[in-house]
PAVO-538058 format. One record per residue (C-alpha): residue in three letters; residue number from 1; x, y, z. Coordinates in Angstrom, 1 decimal, always signed. Layout:
! PAVO-538058
[ALA, NUM, [X, Y, Z]],
...
END
This chain:
! PAVO-538058
[MET, 1, [-13.8, +24.9, +18.2]],
[PHE, 2, [-15.1, +26.3, +14.9]],
[TYR, 3, [-14.5, +29.5, +13.1]],
[ASP, 4, [-15.7, +31.2, +9.9]],
[THR, 5, [-12.6, +31.8, +7.7]],
[GLN, 6, [-14.0, +35.0, +6.2]],
[ALA, 7, [-13.9, +36.6, +9.6]],
[ASN, 8, [-10.9, +34.5, +10.6]],
[ASN, 9, [-11.9, +34.9, +14.3]],
[HIS, 10, [-10.1, +31.8, +15.5]],
[GLY, 11, [-8.9, +33.5, +18.7]],
[LEU, 12, [-5.5, +31.6, +18.5]],
[ALA, 13, [-2.1, +33.2, +18.6]],
[HIS, 14, [-1.5, +32.3, +15.0]],
[ASP, 15, [-3.6, +31.3, +12.0]],
[PRO, 16, [-3.8, +27.4, +12.1]],
[PHE, 17, [-4.6, +26.8, +8.4]],
[LYS, 18, [-1.2, +25.9, +7.1]],
[ALA, 19, [-0.5, +23.8, +10.2]],
[ILE, 20, [-3.6, +21.8, +9.5]],
[VAL, 21, [-2.7, +21.2, +5.9]],
[SER, 22, [+0.6, +19.6, +6.6]],
[PRO, 23, [+3.1, +18.2, +6.1]],
[ARG, 24, [+3.6, +19.6, +2.6]],
[PRO, 25, [+6.5, +18.8, +0.3]],
[ILE, 26, [+8.7, +21.7, -0.6]],
[GLY, 27, [+8.9, +22.6, -4.3]],
[TRP, 28, [+12.4, +23.9, -4.8]],
[ILE, 29, [+11.7, +25.6, -8.1]],
[GLY, 30, [+14.5, +26.3, -10.5]],
[THR, 31, [+13.9, +28.7, -13.5]],
[ARG, 32, [+15.9, +30.6, -16.0]],
[ALA, 33, [+14.8, +34.1, -17.1]],
[ALA, 34, [+14.7, +35.2, -20.7]],
[ASP, 35, [+17.8, +37.3, -20.0]],
[GLY, 36, [+19.6, +34.2, -18.9]],
[SER, 37, [+19.7, +34.8, -15.2]],
[LEU, 38, [+19.0, +31.8, -12.9]],
[ASN, 39, [+16.6, +31.6, -10.1]],
[LEU, 40, [+15.9, +29.1, -7.3]],
[ALA, 41, [+13.1, +29.4, -4.7]],
[PRO, 42, [+11.3, +27.1, -2.3]],
[TYR, 43, [+7.5, +26.9, -2.4]],
[SER, 44, [+5.5, +25.2, +0.3]],
[PHE, 45, [+2.3, +25.2, -1.8]],
[PHE, 46, [+3.5, +22.4, -4.0]],
[SER, 47, [+2.3, +18.9, -4.8]],
[ALA, 48, [+1.9, +16.2, -7.4]],
[VAL, 49, [-1.5, +16.5, -9.0]],
[SER, 50, [-1.6, +13.7, -11.6]],
[ASP, 51, [+0.2, +10.4, -12.5]],
[GLN, 52, [-1.0, +10.0, -16.1]],
[PRO, 53, [+0.4, +12.4, -17.3]],
[LYS, 54, [+2.8, +13.1, -14.5]],
[MET, 55, [+2.1, +16.6, -13.3]],
[VAL, 56, [+3.0, +18.8, -10.4]],
[MET, 57, [+2.0, +22.3, -9.4]],
[PHE, 58, [+3.3, +25.2, -7.3]],
[SER, 59, [+1.5, +28.3, -6.2]],
[SER, 60, [+3.1, +31.7, -5.9]],
[SER, 61, [+1.8, +34.4, -3.6]],
[GLY, 62, [+2.4, +37.5, -5.8]],
[ARG, 63, [+4.3, +37.9, -9.0]],
[LYS, 64, [+7.7, +36.6, -8.0]],
[ASP, 65, [+10.7, +35.8, -10.2]],
[SER, 66, [+9.7, +32.1, -10.5]],
[LEU, 67, [+6.3, +33.0, -12.0]],
[ARG, 68, [+7.7, +35.6, -14.4]],
[ASN, 69, [+10.4, +33.2, -15.6]],
[VAL, 70, [+8.0, +30.3, -16.3]],
[GLU, 71, [+5.8, +32.8, -18.2]],
[GLU, 72, [+8.7, +33.8, -20.3]],
[THR, 73, [+10.3, +30.3, -20.9]],
[GLY, 74, [+7.5, +27.8, -20.3]],
[CYS, 75, [+9.5, +25.4, -18.1]],
[PHE, 76, [+10.9, +24.8, -14.6]],
[THR, 77, [+12.6, +22.2, -12.5]],
[THR, 78, [+11.8, +20.9, -9.0]],
[SER, 79, [+14.8, +19.8, -6.8]],
[PHE, 80, [+14.2, +17.4, -4.0]],
[VAL, 81, [+14.8, +19.0, -0.6]],
[GLY, 82, [+16.7, +16.4, +1.6]],
[GLU, 83, [+17.8, +17.0, +5.1]],
[GLU, 84, [+21.4, +17.7, +4.0]],
[LEU, 85, [+20.2, +20.7, +1.9]],
[VAL, 86, [+17.7, +22.3, +4.3]],
[SER, 87, [+19.9, +25.1, +5.3]],
[GLN, 88, [+20.6, +26.1, +1.7]],
[MET, 89, [+17.0, +25.7, +0.8]],
[ASN, 90, [+16.2, +28.3, +3.6]],
[ASP, 91, [+18.9, +30.6, +2.2]],
[THR, 92, [+17.2, +30.7, -1.2]],
[SER, 93, [+14.0, +31.9, +0.4]],
[ALA, 94, [+15.5, +35.4, +0.9]],
[PRO, 95, [+14.0, +38.2, -1.2]],
[PHE, 96, [+16.9, +38.8, -3.6]],
[ASP, 97, [+16.6, +41.3, -6.4]],
[HIS, 98, [+15.8, +40.0, -9.9]],
[GLY, 99, [+18.9, +38.7, -11.7]],
[VAL, 100, [+20.7, +37.6, -8.5]],
[SER, 101, [+21.4, +33.9, -8.5]],
[GLU, 102, [+20.2, +32.1, -5.4]],
[PHE, 103, [+22.4, +29.2, -6.5]],
[ASP, 104, [+25.5, +31.4, -6.0]],
[ARG, 105, [+24.2, +33.0, -2.8]],
[ALA, 106, [+23.5, +29.6, -1.2]],
[GLY, 107, [+26.8, +28.0, -2.5]],
[LEU, 108, [+24.9, +25.5, -4.7]],
[GLU, 109, [+26.1, +24.1, -8.0]],
[ALA, 110, [+23.5, +24.6, -10.7]],
[GLU, 111, [+23.1, +22.1, -13.5]],
[MET, 112, [+20.9, +22.7, -16.5]],
[GLY, 113, [+18.0, +20.4, -17.4]],
[THR, 114, [+18.4, +17.7, -20.0]],
[LEU, 115, [+15.1, +18.4, -21.7]],
[VAL, 116, [+14.2, +21.8, -20.4]],
[ALA, 117, [+16.2, +25.1, -20.3]],
[ALA, 118, [+16.0, +25.5, -16.5]],
[PRO, 119, [+18.5, +24.9, -13.7]],
[PHE, 120, [+18.4, +22.5, -10.8]],
[VAL, 121, [+20.4, +21.7, -7.7]],
[ALA, 122, [+23.2, +19.3, -8.7]],
[ARG, 123, [+23.4, +17.7, -5.3]],
[ALA, 124, [+19.6, +17.0, -5.0]],
[MET, 125, [+18.6, +13.4, -4.5]],
[ALA, 126, [+15.9, +13.8, -7.2]],
[VAL, 127, [+14.9, +16.4, -9.8]],
[LEU, 128, [+11.8, +16.8, -11.9]],
[GLU, 129, [+12.1, +18.6, -15.2]],
[CYS, 130, [+8.8, +20.2, -16.1]],
[ARG, 131, [+7.1, +22.0, -19.0]],
[VAL, 132, [+4.3, +24.4, -18.1]],
[THR, 133, [+0.8, +23.4, -19.1]],
[ASN, 134, [-1.3, +26.0, -17.4]],
[ILE, 135, [-1.1, +29.1, -15.1]],
[LEU, 136, [-4.1, +30.0, -13.1]],
[ASN, 137, [-4.8, +33.3, -11.3]],
[LEU, 138, [-6.8, +31.9, -8.4]],
[ALA, 139, [-10.1, +33.4, -7.5]],
[GLY, 140, [-12.4, +32.9, -4.5]],
[VAL, 141, [-16.0, +31.7, -4.4]],
[ASP, 142, [-17.1, +35.4, -4.7]],
[GLY, 143, [-15.2, +35.6, -8.0]],
[ALA, 144, [-12.7, +38.0, -6.7]],
[VAL, 145, [-9.3, +37.5, -8.2]],
[SER, 146, [-6.5, +36.9, -5.7]],
[ASP, 147, [-2.8, +37.6, -5.8]],
[SER, 148, [-2.0, +33.9, -5.9]],
[PHE, 149, [-1.0, +32.1, -9.1]],
[ALA, 150, [-1.0, +28.3, -9.5]],
[VAL, 151, [+1.6, +26.9, -12.1]],
[PHE, 152, [+1.0, +23.5, -13.4]],
[GLY, 153, [+3.7, +21.5, -15.2]],
[GLN, 154, [+4.0, +18.2, -16.9]],
[VAL, 155, [+7.1, +16.2, -15.7]],
[VAL, 156, [+9.0, +15.3, -18.9]],
[GLY, 157, [+12.2, +14.1, -17.2]],
[ILE, 158, [+13.3, +12.7, -13.8]],
[HIS, 159, [+16.8, +12.6, -12.3]],
[ILE, 160, [+17.5, +10.2, -9.3]],
[ALA, 161, [+20.7, +9.9, -7.4]],
[GLU, 162, [+21.9, +6.3, -7.2]],
[GLN, 163, [+22.4, +6.5, -3.4]],
[ALA, 164, [+18.6, +7.2, -3.0]],
[LEU, 165, [+17.7, +3.9, -4.5]],
[ARG, 166, [+17.3, +0.6, -2.6]],
[ASN, 167, [+15.8, -2.6, -3.9]],
[GLY, 168, [+14.5, -0.9, -7.0]],
[ARG, 169, [+12.7, +1.9, -5.0]],
[PHE, 170, [+13.3, +5.5, -4.3]],
[ASP, 171, [+13.8, +5.1, -0.5]],
[VAL, 172, [+12.8, +8.2, +1.5]],
[THR, 173, [+14.6, +6.9, +4.5]],
[LEU, 174, [+17.8, +7.3, +2.5]],
[ALA, 175, [+16.7, +10.6, +0.8]],
[LYS, 176, [+15.3, +12.1, +4.0]],
[PRO, 177, [+12.8, +14.5, +2.6]],
[VAL, 178, [+12.1, +17.8, +4.5]],
[SER, 179, [+8.5, +18.9, +4.6]],
[ARG, 180, [+6.9, +22.2, +5.5]],
[LEU, 181, [+4.5, +22.5, +8.4]],
[GLY, 182, [+2.7, +25.5, +9.8]],
[TYR, 183, [+4.3, +28.6, +11.4]],
[MET, 184, [+8.1, +28.4, +11.0]],
[ASP, 185, [+8.1, +24.6, +11.5]],
[TYR, 186, [+9.6, +21.9, +9.3]],
[ALA, 187, [+9.8, +18.1, +9.6]],
[THR, 188, [+11.7, +15.1, +8.2]],
[VAL, 189, [+10.4, +11.6, +7.6]],
[THR, 190, [+11.2, +9.4, +10.6]],
[GLN, 191, [+8.9, +6.5, +10.1]],
[VAL, 192, [+7.6, +4.6, +7.1]],
[PHE, 193, [+4.9, +1.9, +7.1]],
[GLU, 194, [+3.1, +0.0, +4.4]],
[MET, 195, [-0.7, -0.5, +4.2]],
[SER, 196, [-2.5, -2.3, +1.4]],
[ARG, 197, [-5.7, -0.9, -0.1]],
[PRO, 198, [-8.8, -3.0, +0.7]],
[THR, 199, [-10.6, -4.9, -2.0]],
[CYS, 200, [-14.4, -5.0, -2.5]],
[LYS, 201, [-16.0, -8.2, -1.4]],
END
């Protein structure tokens, strides 16, 4: 099948776009507002975008607290979502009022960053501390500005739990990352395999 996304006439029960672009890592974004209130929210439009320098991005649909907070403070954290924290991650996706701490609502201990003034989930297997480099209000090919905002951040510090390390590597079979699929679906990593890149003859 083929369909034009402008008309979006796919004829399916649900839009398949996010199911096709999957699995996606979950950016569990921790921020602190200028008034000192803490915020924690999961974003499925999240990824690493550069290794040198180390950079990640998350995209917010609408002007949510995470976006407002990074605009005010210029920093955020990303807590790794492992299988043991998936229920709490889901709890923090609720539309709480500004100033309400998702950490408290989900029963999570917040720890402040070492290099950035933003909170993270103390129990997370890994955490990225980030400083904002750019915020883009996304636009389509027709130039029309959307209600989506991409936040780019340089990773300035990384926390790793000792129990997630094996043989000098961050072992995802120990950390058990949860990924976002389409619809209301999630997945965990169940199989890992290695494959070397080919060399030119």
